N, CA, C and O atoms as CSV, one atom per row, in Angstrom:
chain,resi,resn,atom,element,x,y,z
A,1,UNK,N,N,41.964,53.306,24.546
A,1,UNK,CA,C,42.514,54.653,24.699
A,1,UNK,C,C,43.578,54.615,25.787
A,1,UNK,O,O,43.374,54.055,26.864
A,2,UNK,N,N,44.700,55.217,25.480
A,2,UNK,CA,C,45.827,55.255,26.414
A,2,UNK,C,C,45.604,56.339,27.476
A,2,UNK,O,O,45.077,57.408,27.172
A,3,UNK,N,N,46.003,56.062,28.707
A,3,UNK,CA,C,45.913,57.064,29.779
A,3,UNK,C,C,46.938,58.162,29.564
A,3,UNK,O,O,47.970,57.934,28.934
A,4,UNK,N,N,46.662,59.360,30.084
A,4,UNK,CA,C,47.680,60.415,30.011
A,4,UNK,C,C,48.841,60.075,30.949
A,4,UNK,O,O,48.650,59.419,31.973
A,5,UNK,N,N,50.021,60.519,30.596
A,5,UNK,CA,C,51.209,60.236,31.408
A,5,UNK,C,C,51.225,61.074,32.678
A,5,UNK,O,O,50.765,62.215,32.691
A,6,UNK,N,N,51.762,60.489,33.746
A,6,UNK,CA,C,51.932,61.262,34.979
A,6,UNK,C,C,53.278,61.994,34.921
A,6,UNK,O,O,54.043,61.826,33.971
A,7,UNK,N,N,53.554,62.794,35.929
A,7,UNK,CA,C,54.757,63.631,35.938
A,7,UNK,C,C,56.035,62.794,35.808
A,7,UNK,O,O,56.935,63.144,35.045
A,8,UNK,N,N,56.108,61.695,36.552
A,8,UNK,CA,C,57.317,60.871,36.488
A,8,UNK,C,C,57.536,60.297,35.091
A,8,UNK,O,O,58.663,60.293,34.597
A,9,UNK,N,N,56.484,59.818,34.457
A,9,UNK,CA,C,56.651,59.226,33.131
A,9,UNK,C,C,57.048,60.264,32.084
A,9,UNK,O,O,57.797,59.948,31.160
A,10,UNK,N,N,56.562,61.485,32.213
A,10,UNK,CA,C,57.000,62.550,31.310
A,10,UNK,C,C,58.493,62.827,31.521
A,10,UNK,O,O,59.253,62.961,30.561
A,11,UNK,N,N,58.896,62.910,32.786
A,11,UNK,CA,C,60.307,63.131,33.130
A,11,UNK,C,C,61.163,61.974,32.613
A,11,UNK,O,O,62.202,62.190,31.991
A,12,UNK,N,N,60.720,60.760,32.874
A,12,UNK,CA,C,61.466,59.570,32.466
A,12,UNK,C,C,61.648,59.536,30.952
A,12,UNK,O,O,62.734,59.231,30.460
A,13,UNK,N,N,60.597,59.844,30.226
A,13,UNK,CA,C,60.669,59.848,28.772
A,13,UNK,C,C,61.733,60.823,28.271
A,13,UNK,O,O,62.520,60.499,27.382
A,14,UNK,N,N,61.744,62.004,28.849
A,14,UNK,CA,C,62.717,63.023,28.447
A,14,UNK,C,C,64.145,62.608,28.825
A,14,UNK,O,O,65.070,62.753,28.025
A,15,UNK,N,N,64.314,62.101,30.029
A,15,UNK,CA,C,65.645,61.720,30.496
A,15,UNK,C,C,66.184,60.503,29.748
A,15,UNK,O,O,67.390,60.410,29.515
A,16,UNK,N,N,65.324,59.582,29.374
A,16,UNK,CA,C,65.781,58.395,28.645
A,16,UNK,C,C,66.395,58.778,27.309
A,16,UNK,O,O,67.335,58.132,26.847
A,17,UNK,N,N,65.870,59.822,26.691
A,17,UNK,CA,C,66.454,60.297,25.430
A,17,UNK,C,C,67.899,60.727,25.657
A,17,UNK,O,O,68.765,60.498,24.812
A,18,UNK,N,N,68.149,61.348,26.796
A,18,UNK,CA,C,69.484,61.858,27.105
A,18,UNK,C,C,70.427,60.771,27.627
A,18,UNK,O,O,71.645,60.882,27.480
A,19,UNK,N,N,69.873,59.734,28.229
A,19,UNK,CA,C,70.704,58.723,28.894
A,19,UNK,C,C,70.808,57.407,28.126
A,19,UNK,O,O,71.225,56.396,28.693
A,20,UNK,N,N,70.447,57.405,26.882
A,20,UNK,CA,C,70.513,56.167,26.087
A,20,UNK,C,C,71.899,55.541,26.100
A,20,UNK,O,O,72.040,54.325,25.976
A,21,UNK,N,N,72.905,56.366,26.248
A,21,UNK,CA,C,74.287,55.869,26.214
A,21,UNK,C,C,74.590,54.903,27.358
A,21,UNK,O,O,75.559,54.147,27.288
A,22,UNK,N,N,73.777,54.921,28.401
A,22,UNK,CA,C,74.006,54.001,29.520
A,22,UNK,C,C,73.742,52.557,29.119
A,22,UNK,O,O,74.165,51.628,29.807
A,23,UNK,N,N,73.044,52.371,28.011
A,23,UNK,CA,C,72.831,51.023,27.514
A,23,UNK,C,C,71.509,50.425,27.917
A,23,UNK,O,O,70.455,50.866,27.461
A,24,UNK,N,N,71.559,49.428,28.767
A,24,UNK,CA,C,70.397,48.642,29.157
A,24,UNK,C,C,69.265,49.510,29.704
A,24,UNK,O,O,69.483,50.367,30.561
A,25,UNK,N,N,68.061,49.278,29.200
A,25,UNK,CA,C,66.887,50.051,29.613
A,25,UNK,C,C,66.634,49.933,31.119
A,25,UNK,O,O,66.194,50.891,31.756
A,26,UNK,N,N,66.910,48.775,31.674
A,26,UNK,CA,C,66.736,48.568,33.112
A,26,UNK,C,C,67.646,49.500,33.905
A,26,UNK,O,O,67.226,50.089,34.901
A,27,UNK,N,N,68.884,49.628,33.464
A,27,UNK,CA,C,69.830,50.522,34.136
A,27,UNK,C,C,69.404,51.979,33.998
A,27,UNK,O,O,69.497,52.755,34.948
A,28,UNK,N,N,68.938,52.340,32.809
A,28,UNK,CA,C,68.481,53.710,32.576
A,28,UNK,C,C,67.306,54.021,33.499
A,28,UNK,O,O,67.269,55.082,34.123
A,29,UNK,N,N,66.352,53.106,33.588
A,29,UNK,CA,C,65.181,53.316,34.445
A,29,UNK,C,C,65.584,53.489,35.903
A,29,UNK,O,O,65.027,54.327,36.613
A,30,UNK,N,N,66.543,52.702,36.342
A,30,UNK,CA,C,67.010,52.795,37.726
A,30,UNK,C,C,67.635,54.165,37.992
A,30,UNK,O,O,67.346,54.796,39.010
A,31,UNK,N,N,68.484,54.620,37.083
A,31,UNK,CA,C,69.145,55.919,37.233
A,31,UNK,C,C,68.118,57.048,37.210
A,31,UNK,O,O,68.183,57.967,38.026
A,32,UNK,N,N,67.176,56.979,36.280
A,32,UNK,CA,C,66.160,58.034,36.179
A,32,UNK,C,C,65.300,58.066,37.444
A,32,UNK,O,O,64.941,59.145,37.916
A,33,UNK,N,N,64.972,56.920,37.988
A,33,UNK,CA,C,64.211,56.872,39.237
A,33,UNK,C,C,64.962,57.548,40.376
A,33,UNK,O,O,64.373,58.285,41.166
A,34,UNK,N,N,66.256,57.296,40.456
A,34,UNK,CA,C,67.078,57.936,41.486
A,34,UNK,C,C,67.142,59.447,41.268
A,34,UNK,O,O,67.088,60.225,42.220
A,35,UNK,N,N,67.258,59.849,40.003
A,35,UNK,CA,C,67.299,61.280,39.689
A,35,UNK,C,C,65.983,61.956,40.091
A,35,UNK,O,O,65.988,63.053,40.651
A,36,UNK,N,N,64.856,61.291,39.800
A,36,UNK,CA,C,63.538,61.851,40.134
A,36,UNK,C,C,63.404,62.028,41.647
A,36,UNK,O,O,62.944,63.067,42.119
A,37,UNK,N,N,63.806,61.014,42.393
A,37,UNK,CA,C,63.692,61.097,43.856
A,37,UNK,C,C,64.580,62.192,44.428
A,37,UNK,O,O,64.284,62.737,45.492
A,38,UNK,N,N,65.661,62.518,43.738
A,38,UNK,CA,C,66.587,63.551,44.213
A,38,UNK,C,C,66.103,64.968,43.900
A,38,UNK,O,O,66.621,65.935,44.458
A,39,UNK,N,N,65.121,65.095,43.018
A,39,UNK,CA,C,64.619,66.428,42.671
A,39,UNK,C,C,63.841,67.037,43.833
A,39,UNK,O,O,63.172,66.329,44.585
A,40,UNK,N,N,63.935,68.330,43.966
A,40,UNK,CA,C,63.146,69.047,44.969
A,40,UNK,C,C,61.711,69.185,44.452
A,40,UNK,O,O,61.468,69.028,43.256
A,41,UNK,N,N,60.765,69.477,45.344
A,41,UNK,CA,C,59.390,69.714,44.886
A,41,UNK,C,C,59.314,70.813,43.817
A,41,UNK,O,O,58.520,70.717,42.880
A,42,UNK,N,N,60.130,71.844,43.958
A,42,UNK,CA,C,60.125,72.931,42.968
A,42,UNK,C,C,60.623,72.443,41.606
A,42,UNK,O,O,60.129,72.885,40.569
A,43,UNK,N,N,61.600,71.533,41.607
A,43,UNK,CA,C,62.121,70.994,40.350
A,43,UNK,C,C,61.127,70.034,39.696
A,43,UNK,O,O,61.099,69.894,38.473
A,44,UNK,N,N,60.312,69.376,40.521
A,44,UNK,CA,C,59.299,68.461,39.993
A,44,UNK,C,C,58.070,69.204,39.465
A,44,UNK,O,O,57.335,68.672,38.634
A,45,UNK,N,N,57.849,70.415,39.938
A,45,UNK,CA,C,56.623,71.139,39.606
A,45,UNK,C,C,56.385,71.314,38.105
A,45,UNK,O,O,55.257,71.109,37.656
A,46,UNK,N,N,57.391,71.683,37.306
A,46,UNK,CA,C,57.123,71.802,35.861
A,46,UNK,C,C,56.622,70.496,35.240
A,46,UNK,O,O,55.792,70.512,34.331
A,47,UNK,N,N,57.127,69.379,35.734
A,47,UNK,CA,C,56.682,68.077,35.222
A,47,UNK,C,C,55.253,67.797,35.659
A,47,UNK,O,O,54.461,67.245,34.895
A,48,UNK,N,N,54.926,68.177,36.886
A,48,UNK,CA,C,53.552,68.011,37.370
A,48,UNK,C,C,52.596,68.894,36.578
A,48,UNK,O,O,51.473,68.491,36.276
A,49,UNK,N,N,53.045,70.100,36.245
A,49,UNK,CA,C,52.223,71.011,35.444
A,49,UNK,C,C,51.974,70.429,34.051
A,49,UNK,O,O,50.858,70.486,33.535
A,50,UNK,N,N,53.020,69.873,33.452
A,50,UNK,CA,C,52.866,69.251,32.128
A,50,UNK,C,C,51.913,68.063,32.187
A,50,UNK,O,O,51.099,67.865,31.285
A,51,UNK,N,N,52.018,67.280,33.248
A,51,UNK,CA,C,51.137,66.122,33.400
A,51,UNK,C,C,49.690,66.574,33.569
A,51,UNK,O,O,48.777,65.964,33.013
A,52,UNK,N,N,49.483,67.631,34.327
A,52,UNK,CA,C,48.132,68.157,34.532
A,52,UNK,C,C,47.552,68.670,33.213
A,52,UNK,O,O,46.371,68.467,32.930
A,53,UNK,N,N,48.377,69.329,32.417
A,53,UNK,CA,C,47.936,69.821,31.104
A,53,UNK,C,C,47.587,68.652,30.181
A,53,UNK,O,O,46.591,68.696,29.459
A,54,UNK,N,N,48.411,67.615,30.213
A,54,UNK,CA,C,48.137,66.428,29.405
A,54,UNK,C,C,46.823,65.770,29.840
A,54,UNK,O,O,46.033,65.325,29.008
A,55,UNK,N,N,46.608,65.719,31.142
A,55,UNK,CA,C,45.376,65.143,31.679
A,55,UNK,C,C,44.158,65.961,31.238
A,55,UNK,O,O,43.121,65.401,30.881
A,56,UNK,N,N,44.294,67.295,31.268
A,56,UNK,CA,C,43.196,68.170,30.863
A,56,UNK,C,C,42.862,67.959,29.381
A,56,UNK,O,O,41.694,67.832,29.015
A,57,UNK,N,N,43.886,67.922,28.541
A,57,UNK,CA,C,43.668,67.701,27.106
A,57,UNK,C,C,43.029,66.340,26.857
A,57,UNK,O,O,42.128,66.207,26.028
A,58,UNK,N,N,43.503,65.341,27.578
A,58,UNK,CA,C,42.960,63.990,27.436
A,58,UNK,C,C,41.479,63.988,27.788
A,58,UNK,O,O,40.680,63.359,27.094
A,59,UNK,N,N,41.106,64.680,28.851
A,59,UNK,CA,C,39.703,64.757,29.269
A,59,UNK,C,C,38.843,65.465,28.229
A,59,UNK,O,O,37.703,65.071,27.982
A,60,UNK,N,N,39.393,66.507,27.623
A,60,UNK,CA,C,38.654,67.225,26.577
A,60,UNK,C,C,38.450,66.350,25.342
A,60,UNK,O,O,37.375,66.352,24.743
A,61,UNK,N,N,39.474,65.613,24.972
A,61,UNK,CA,C,39.408,64.784,23.768
A,61,UNK,C,C,38.635,63.484,23.987
A,61,UNK,O,O,38.120,62.894,23.037
A,62,UNK,N,N,38.557,63.047,25.231
A,62,UNK,CA,C,37.897,61.774,25.561
A,62,UNK,C,C,36.987,61.966,26.771
A,62,UNK,O,O,37.266,61.427,27.842
A,63,UNK,N,N,35.909,62.721,26.616
A,63,UNK,CA,C,35.077,63.067,27.779
A,63,UNK,C,C,34.428,61.877,28.484
A,63,UNK,O,O,34.111,61.968,29.670
A,64,UNK,N,N,34.228,60.779,27.788
A,64,UNK,CA,C,33.582,59.625,28.419
A,64,UNK,C,C,34.586,58.577,28.893
A,64,UNK,O,O,34.189,57.505,29.348
A,65,UNK,N,N,35.877,58.874,28.794
A,65,UNK,CA,C,36.917,57.917,29.166
A,65,UNK,C,C,36.876,57.606,30.657
A,65,UNK,O,O,36.785,58.505,31.493
A,66,UNK,N,N,36.943,56.328,30.968
A,66,UNK,CA,C,37.058,55.853,32.348
A,66,UNK,C,C,38.180,54.822,32.364
A,66,UNK,O,O,38.196,53.897,31.552
A,67,UNK,N,N,39.118,54.988,33.297
A,67,UNK,CA,C,40.219,54.033,33.407
A,67,UNK,C,C,39.697,52.706,33.927
A,67,UNK,O,O,38.999,52.649,34.940
A,68,UNK,N,N,40.048,51.636,33.216
A,68,UNK,CA,C,39.649,50.287,33.618
A,68,UNK,C,C,40.898,49.418,33.638
A,68,UNK,O,O,41.353,48.960,32.590
A,69,UNK,N,N,41.460,49.186,34.837
A,69,UNK,CA,C,42.693,48.383,34.913
A,69,UNK,C,C,42.502,46.945,34.461
A,69,UNK,O,O,43.452,46.162,34.474
């Protein structure tokens, strides 16, 4: 079972769709990381809310799930 995405990964997924034109995935990831760090806490909050909702749904659908690295 896959873990639910955190706020950054949700943001990264959305931004990668928009930034595909930059080419190399490594470059896109670097740019998205810089963009994330530049966001204010208020700008990050919707992504954190989405991540929390995803986590809640994941817990409901997989009540016995335990992360095992």
